[in-house]
C-alpha positions in Angstrom: -87.2 15.8 42.6 -85.3 12.4 42.6 -83.0 11.3 39.9 -85.6 8.8 38.6 -88.2 11.6 38.2 -85.7 13.8 36.4 -84.7 11.0 34.0 -88.4 10.3 33.3 -89.2 14.0 32.6 -86.2 14.3 30.3 -87.2 11.2 28.3 -90.8 12.4 27.9 -89.6 15.8 26.6 -87.1 14.3 24.2 -89.4 11.7 22.8 -92.3 14.2 22.6 -90.2 16.5 20.4 -89.1 13.6 18.3 -92.7 12.5 17.8 -93.7 16.0 16.8 -91.0 16.2 14.1 -91.8 12.7 12.9 -95.5 13.6 12.5 -94.7 16.6 10.5 -92.4 14.7 8.2 -94.9 11.8 7.9 -97.8 14.1 7.0 -95.7 15.7 4.2 -94.7 12.3 3.0 -98.2 10.9 3.0 -99.4 14.0 1.1 -97.0 13.3 -1.7 -97.4 9.6 -1.9 -101.2 9.5 -1.5 -102.0 10.2 -5.2 -99.5 7.6 -6.4 -100.9 4.9 -4.1 -104.5 5.8 -5.1 -103.5 5.8 -8.8 -101.9 2.3 -8.5 -105.0 1.0 -6.8 -107.4 2.4 -9.4 -105.2 1.2 -12.2 -105.2 -2.3 -10.7 -109.0 -2.2 -10.5 -109.4 -1.2 -14.1 -106.7 -3.7 -15.1 -108.7 -6.5 -13.5 -111.8 -5.6 -15.5 -109.9 -5.4 -18.8 -108.0 -8.6 -18.1 -111.3 -10.4 -17.4 -112.7 -9.3 -20.8 -109.4 -10.3 -22.5 -109.4 -13.7 -20.8 -112.9 -14.4 -22.2 -111.7 -13.2 -25.6 -108.8 -15.7 -25.3 -111.2 -18.4 -24.4 -113.3 -17.6 -27.5 -110.1 -17.6 -29.6 -109.3 -21.1 -28.3 -112.8 -22.3 -29.1 -112.6 -20.8 -32.6 -109.3 -22.7 -33.2 -110.9 -25.9 -32.1 -113.8 -25.5 -34.5 -111.6 -24.5 -37.4 -109.2 -27.5 -37.0 -111.9 -30.1 -37.7 -112.1 -32.5 -40.6 -115.9 -32.6 -40.6 -116.0 -28.8 -40.8 -113.4 -28.9 -43.6 -115.7 -31.3 -45.6 -118.8 -29.3 -44.8 -117.3 -26.1 -46.4 -116.4 -28.1 -49.5 -119.8 -29.8 -49.6 -122.3 -27.9 -47.5 -124.8 -30.2 -45.6 -127.6 -28.3 -43.8 -128.4 -31.3 -41.6 -124.8 -31.6 -40.5 -124.7 -27.8 -39.8 -127.9 -27.9 -37.6 -126.5 -30.9 -35.6 -122.9 -29.7 -35.1 -122.7 -25.9 -35.4 -126.3 -24.9 -34.9 -128.3 -23.5 -32.0 -127.8 -26.7 -29.9 -124.0 -26.4 -30.1 -124.0 -22.7 -29.5 -125.8 -22.7 -26.2 -123.2 -24.8 -24.2 -120.4 -22.8 -25.8 -122.1 -19.5 -24.8 -122.0 -18.3 -28.5 -124.1 -15.6 -30.0 -122.9 -15.9 -33.6 -121.5 -18.7 -35.8 -120.5 -17.8 -39.4 -118.8 -20.1 -42.0 -117.2 -18.6 -45.1 -115.8 -20.5 -48.1 -112.4 -19.8 -49.7 -114.0 -17.2 -52.0 -115.3 -15.1 -49.1 -118.8 -16.2 -49.6 -121.0 -17.1 -46.6 -121.8 -20.8 -46.3 -123.9 -20.6 -43.2 -124.8 -18.2 -40.4 -126.6 -18.8 -37.1 -127.4 -16.4 -34.3 -128.7 -17.0 -30.8 -129.9 -14.7 -28.0 -129.9 -15.6 -24.3 -133.6 -16.8 -24.5 -132.9 -19.3 -27.2 -134.2 -17.1 -30.1 -132.2 -15.4 -32.9 -130.5 -12.1 -33.0 -131.5 -9.4 -35.4 -128.4 -8.3 -37.3 -129.5 -6.7 -40.5 -126.2 -4.8 -41.2 -123.8 -7.6 -40.3 -123.0 -8.7 -43.9 -123.1 -5.3 -45.4 -121.7 -3.1 -42.6 -118.1 -2.0 -41.9 -117.0 -5.5 -40.8 -118.1 -7.3 -44.0 -114.7 -7.1 -45.5 -113.1 -8.4 -42.3 -115.3 -11.5 -42.4 -114.2 -12.2 -46.0 -110.5 -11.4 -45.5 -108.1 -14.3 -45.6 -105.3 -14.4 -43.1 -102.9 -17.1 -41.9 -103.4 -16.4 -38.2 -106.6 -16.3 -36.2 -107.8 -12.8 -35.3 -110.0 -11.6 -32.4 -111.4 -8.3 -31.2 -114.6 -6.3 -30.6 -117.4 -5.6 -33.0 -120.2 -3.1 -32.6 -123.2 -4.9 -33.9 -126.9 -4.1 -34.1 -127.4 -6.2 -31.0 -124.6 -4.5 -29.1 -120.9 -5.0 -28.5 -119.7 -8.5 -29.3 -116.5 -10.4 -28.9 -115.4 -11.8 -32.3 -112.8 -14.4 -33.4 -112.0 -15.8 -36.9 -109.8 -18.7 -37.9 -109.0 -20.6 -41.2 -110.6 -24.1 -41.6 -108.3 -27.1 -41.9 -108.5 -30.8 -41.3 -107.9 -32.2 -37.8 -104.3 -32.8 -38.7 -103.9 -29.2 -39.9 -103.6 -30.4 -43.5 -105.6 -29.3 -46.6 -105.9 -26.3 -48.8 -107.6 -23.1 -47.8 -111.2 -23.8 -48.0 -112.7 -21.0 -45.8 -112.9 -19.7 -42.3 -115.1 -19.8 -39.3 -116.2 -16.8 -37.3 -117.5 -17.1 -33.7 -119.1 -14.2 -31.7 -120.2 -13.7 -28.1 -122.5 -10.9 -27.2 -121.6 -8.6 -24.2 -125.1 -8.6 -22.8 -126.2 -8.0 -19.3 -125.9 -11.6 -18.3 -122.4 -11.8 -19.5 -121.4 -8.6 -17.8 -123.0 -9.7 -14.5 -120.8 -12.9 -14.6 -117.7 -10.8 -15.1 -118.8 -8.5 -12.2 -118.9 -11.6 -9.9 -115.5 -12.7 -11.1 -113.8 -9.3 -10.6 -116.0 -8.2 -7.7 -116.1 -4.7 -9.3 -119.3 -2.8 -10.3 -118.4 -1.9 -13.9 -120.5 -1.5 -17.0 -119.7 -1.8 -20.7 -121.2 1.1 -22.7 -121.3 1.6 -26.5 -120.4 5.0 -28.0 -117.4 6.9 -29.1 -117.5 9.9 -26.8 -116.3 10.3 -23.2 -117.9 12.5 -20.5 -116.4 16.0 -20.3 -113.9 17.1 -17.6 -111.9 13.8 -17.5 -108.2 13.4 -16.8 -106.3 11.0 -19.0 -103.9 8.4 -17.3 -101.5 6.9 -19.8 -99.5 3.8 -19.5 -101.3 2.4 -16.4 -102.9 -0.6 -18.2 -101.1 -2.9 -20.6 -102.4 -2.4 -24.2 -104.3 -5.3 -25.6 -106.8 -6.3 -28.3 -109.5 -4.3 -26.7 -107.8 -1.0 -26.2 -104.6 1.1 -26.1 -104.0 1.0 -22.4 -105.1 4.6 -21.5 -108.1 5.4 -19.3 -109.7 8.6 -18.1 -110.7 9.6 -14.5 -112.9 12.0 -12.7 -113.3 12.1 -8.9 -115.6 13.4 -6.3 -114.8 13.6 -2.6 -115.6 9.9 -2.0 -115.9 8.4 -5.5 -113.6 8.0 -8.5 -115.2 7.6 -12.0 -113.0 5.6 -14.3 -113.4 5.1 -18.1 -111.5 2.8 -20.4 -111.8 3.3 -24.1 -112.7 0.1 -26.2 -111.5 -0.3 -29.8 -113.0 -2.7 -32.4 -111.4 -5.0 -34.9 -110.8 -2.0 -37.2 -109.1 0.1 -34.5 -112.0 2.5 -34.0 -113.4 3.7 -30.7 -116.7 2.0 -30.2 -117.3 2.0 -26.5 -116.0 2.3 -22.9 -115.8 0.5 -19.6 -117.3 2.6 -16.9 -116.2 1.8 -13.3 -117.0 3.7 -10.1 -114.6 3.1 -7.2 -114.9 4.5 -3.7 -111.9 6.5 -2.5 -110.9 3.9 0.1 -107.2 4.6 -0.3 -107.8 8.3 0.5 -109.9 7.4 3.5 -107.4 4.8 4.7 -104.6 7.4 4.3 -106.5 9.8 6.5 -107.2 7.1 9.1 -103.6 5.9 8.9 -102.2 9.3 9.6 -104.6 9.7 12.5 -103.7 6.3 13.9 -100.0 6.9 13.5 -100.2 10.2 15.2 -101.8 8.6 18.2 -99.4 5.7 18.1 -96.3 7.9 17.8 -97.4 9.9 20.8 -98.2 6.8 22.8 -94.9 5.2 21.6 -93.0 8.3 22.7 -94.6 8.1 26.2 -94.3 4.4 26.6 -90.7 4.4 25.3 -89.8 7.1 27.8 -91.4 5.1 30.6 -89.7 1.9 29.4 -86.3 3.6 29.2 -86.8 5.0 32.7 -87.7 1.5 33.9 -84.6 0.2 32.2 -82.5 2.8 33.9 -84.2 1.9 37.2 -83.5 -1.8 36.7 -80.0 -1.5 35.3 -78.7 1.2 37.6 -80.9 2.6 40.4 -82.3 -0.7 41.6 -78.9 -2.3 41.5 -77.4 0.6 43.5 -80.2 0.2 46.1 -79.5 -3.6 46.2 -75.8 -2.9 46.5 -76.3 -0.5 49.4 -78.9 -2.8 51.1 -76.7 -5.9 50.9 -73.6 -4.0 52.1 -75.4 -2.6 55.1 -76.9 -6.0 56.0 -73.7 -8.0 55.9 -71.9 -5.3 57.9 -74.7 -5.3 60.5 -74.6 -9.1 61.0 -70.9 -9.5 60.3 -71.5 -12.2 57.8 -68.2 -11.9 56.0 -68.8 -15.1 54.0 -71.7 -13.5 52.1 -71.1 -11.8 48.8 -72.8 -8.9 47.1 -74.8 -10.3 44.2 -74.7 -7.5 41.5 -74.5 -9.1 38.1 -73.2 -7.3 35.0 -69.9 -6.4 33.3 -70.4 -2.7 33.7 -68.9 -0.2 36.2 -71.3 -1.3 39.0 -70.4 -5.0 38.4 -66.7 -4.1 38.7 -67.3 -2.2 41.9 -69.2 -5.2 43.2 -66.3 -7.5 42.3 -63.8 -5.3 44.1 -66.0 -5.0 47.2 -66.4 -8.8 47.2 -62.6 -9.1 47.0 -62.3 -7.0 50.1 -65.0 -9.2 51.8 -62.9 -12.2 50.8 -59.9 -10.8 52.6 -62.0 -10.0 55.6 -63.5 -13.5 55.6 -60.0 -15.1 55.4 -58.8 -13.0 58.3 -61.9 -13.8 60.3 -61.5 -17.5 59.5 -57.9 -17.4 60.7 -58.9 -15.7 63.9 -61.8 -18.2 64.4 -59.4 -21.1 63.8 -57.1 -19.7 66.4 -60.0 -19.6 68.9 -61.0 -23.3 68.4 -57.5 -24.9 67.8 -55.0 -25.9 70.4 -51.8 -24.1 69.6 -49.5 -26.9 70.8 -51.0 -29.9 69.2 -53.1 -28.5 66.3 -56.1 -30.4 67.7 -59.5 -28.9 68.5 -59.5 -27.1 71.8 -62.0 -27.2 74.7 -64.2 -24.5 73.1 -64.5 -26.5 69.8 -65.1 -29.7 71.8 -68.0 -28.2 73.8 -69.6 -26.7 70.6 -69.4 -30.0 68.8 -70.6 -32.0 71.8 -73.8 -29.9 72.0 -74.5 -30.6 68.3 -73.7 -34.3 68.3 -75.6 -34.9 71.6 -78.7 -33.2 70.2 -78.5 -35.2 67.0 -78.0 -38.4 68.9 -81.1 -37.7 71.0 -83.2 -36.7 67.9 -82.2 -39.6 65.7 -81.8 -42.2 68.4 -78.3 -42.9 67.4 -75.4 -44.0 69.8 -72.8 -41.5 70.8 -69.5 -42.5 72.5 -66.9 -40.3 74.3 -63.4 -41.3 75.1 -61.6 -39.3 77.8 -57.8 -39.8 77.8 -55.1 -38.8 80.3 -51.3 -39.4 80.1 -50.3 -41.6 83.0 -47.9 -39.8 85.4 -47.4 -36.9 83.1 -46.1 -34.6 85.9 -43.2 -37.0 86.5 -42.6 -36.9 82.7 -42.2 -33.2 82.8 -40.0 -33.3 85.8 -37.8 -35.9 84.2 -37.6 -34.7 80.6 -38.5 -31.0 81.1 -41.3 -29.0 79.8 -40.0 -29.0 76.1 -39.9 -32.8 76.3 -43.4 -32.8 77.7 -44.6 -30.6 74.9 -43.0 -32.9 72.4 -44.7 -35.9 74.0 -48.1 -34.3 73.9 -47.6 -33.5 70.2 -46.6 -37.1 69.6 -49.8 -38.3 71.4 -51.9 -36.0 69.3 -50.4 -37.6 66.2 -51.2 -41.0 67.6 -54.8 -40.0 68.2 -55.2 -38.6 64.6 -53.8 -41.8 63.2 -56.1 -44.0 65.3 -59.3 -42.0 64.6 -60.1 -42.8 61.0 -63.6 -41.3 60.5 -64.1 -37.7 59.5 -67.1 -37.5 61.7 -65.1 -38.2 64.8 -63.5 -35.3 66.8 -60.2 -35.4 68.6 -59.6 -32.5 71.1 -57.2 -31.5 73.7 -59.1 -30.4 76.8 -56.2 -29.0 78.7 -52.8 -30.2 80.1 -52.4 -33.9 79.4 -56.1 -34.5 79.0 -57.6 -35.4 75.6 -61.0 -36.5 74.4 -62.5 -38.3 71.4 -66.1 -37.7 70.4 -67.4 -40.6 68.2 -70.9 -40.3 66.8 -72.9 -43.4 65.8 -70.5 -45.6 67.8 -71.6 -48.2 70.3 -69.7 -49.7 73.3 -67.9 -52.3 71.1 -66.8 -49.7 68.6 -65.7 -47.3 71.3 -63.8 -50.1 73.0 -62.1 -51.1 69.8 -61.2 -47.4 69.2 -59.6 -47.2 72.7 -57.6 -50.3 72.1 -56.4 -49.0 68.7 -55.2 -45.8 70.4 -53.3 -47.8 73.1 -51.8 -50.1 70.5 -50.7 -47.2 68.3 -49.1 -45.5 71.3 -47.2 -48.7 72.2 -45.9 -48.9 68.6 -44.7 -45.3 68.9 -42.7 -46.3 72.0 -42.4 -42.9 73.7 -40.0 -43.4 76.6 -41.1 -42.6 80.1 -38.3 -43.7 82.4 -39.9 -42.3 85.6 -43.3 -44.0 85.1 -44.3 -46.6 87.7 -46.5 -48.2 85.1 -43.7 -49.1 82.6 -40.8 -47.8 80.6 -43.1 -46.3 77.9 -45.6 -43.6 78.0 -49.2 -44.9 78.5 -52.6 -43.5 78.8 -55.7 -44.2 80.7 -59.0 -44.0 78.8 -62.6 -43.6 80.1 -65.4 -44.5 77.8 -69.0 -43.3 78.2 -72.0 -43.8 76.0 -74.8 -41.2 75.8 -78.1 -42.3 77.4 -81.2 -41.3 75.5 -83.5 -38.8 77.3 -81.8 -39.4 80.7 -79.0 -36.8 81.0 -77.4 -33.6 79.8 -74.2 -33.1 77.8 -72.4 -32.0 81.0 -73.6 -35.2 82.8 -72.3 -37.1 79.8 -68.9 -35.6 80.2 -68.9 -36.2 83.9 -69.6 -39.9 83.3 -66.6 -40.1 80.9 -64.5 -38.4 83.6 -65.7 -41.0 86.2 -64.8 -43.8 83.7 -61.4 -42.3 83.3 -61.0 -42.1 87.1 -62.0 -45.8 87.3 -59.3 -46.7 84.7 -56.7 -44.8 86.7 -57.9 -46.3 90.0 -57.7 -49.8 88.6 -54.0 -49.4 87.7 -53.7 -47.0 84.7 -52.7 -48.0 81.2 -56.1 -49.3 80.5 -59.6 -48.3 79.3 -62.8 -48.5 81.3 -66.3 -48.4 79.7 -69.1 -47.4 82.0 -71.7 -48.8 79.6 -70.8 -52.4 80.2 -69.3 -51.7 83.6 -66.1 -53.6 82.7 -62.4 -52.9 82.7 -60.1 -53.6 79.7 -56.3 -53.9 80.1 -53.7 -54.4 77.5 -50.3 -55.7 78.2 
């Protein structure tokens, strides 16, 4: 088993154990928090229903205040006018305001008018309204408006009462107005649409048996004390909220059946998390193994492969490309440092193999290599290529007269002259052997090559190297043969041979001159 397989197996076992422990802890935690989550959810549902009823009661209270702060109403109570009442607070005004009851009392607590309306446009039968338990509440005088529930002969009804004043809130206490809104089926259905909950409002003081009371889950309000009762089956919760009337008596309840979605979601959640944890453990183990492979094993393989390749092809200029600031990156940097030392040593050796030791110019080997490249480029790009072949005139006599150390110094001086005369970086100056030198000038025609030859001769004259034993003159001179490459008609060796022949012609014609075979002419300089 390889190291990668061992790492993968270790990760799978470790993360599998971790997933098992996590599942056990999760199941215990879900079991404890399930009832609290479900309780909050059910309380929120019942709270929405109660808030919807209280919101409608608040709207009825606002409407009652509007009707009570009304100068015409104020005058009506003081001087009742049946015609005004029919037109302004009668059945026609009750319908758009969704009112079931409108009562007006004078300051003595005596009823001035009373109108009722059912959903079909008829009247409600309320025989005990004025004599029942709420009669005193209707007559009671209070500074603030009051609202709540009333259990009437027609059913549960939202009620609000407010003192009547002028529109500017002035005037003595002349009476009060009472508005009522019946909680009939139509009204309840509208609230169901608003809350999107299937609840019912039921009259009666008793609760079903076997209920559990939940206290403090709903904010107390004008309709109840805030407690409600629950009873659950495997898939359904039955909720009951006690309703209290204006007198603080229990007169009914809100019944709401809610499916146990929280419980079912909890079971589904645990099942999903169990699968997800197992898959997460497996995927994490695989990912970590992949990370180890990418960060370590793959890099080790890359390191080994690159090191083997560069040693096989002896490419000491290459470097091992292992990124990172870890131990493997440090090892790569150290190996690259060693490769740099090897490259430097190899470059030094290579320089020694292509450089003339005496003059520092390129040697014959470097010249032949460069000639092959430039000749091929000249043929490919149809560009001119010139070669200057130089030879020191009567150099043997120079050595005999000045000695070999003097001859070496003269050759070094000539090398400096050539380097000063050849200005372009693309040109190559080489010592081919003995007193023979060559200049390779790419993209140079006959005129340019001739000018270069004359510049060499002129610079040499300025240097004024003495040659007392020369038949040509008192100073060292050179003969130069110039040849131009011919497109598609010769080889590099034939090109060199023509330059040699041009050099021979320059010597044959008296030395200290340049001869160019391209124009078949001889140039002298005195």
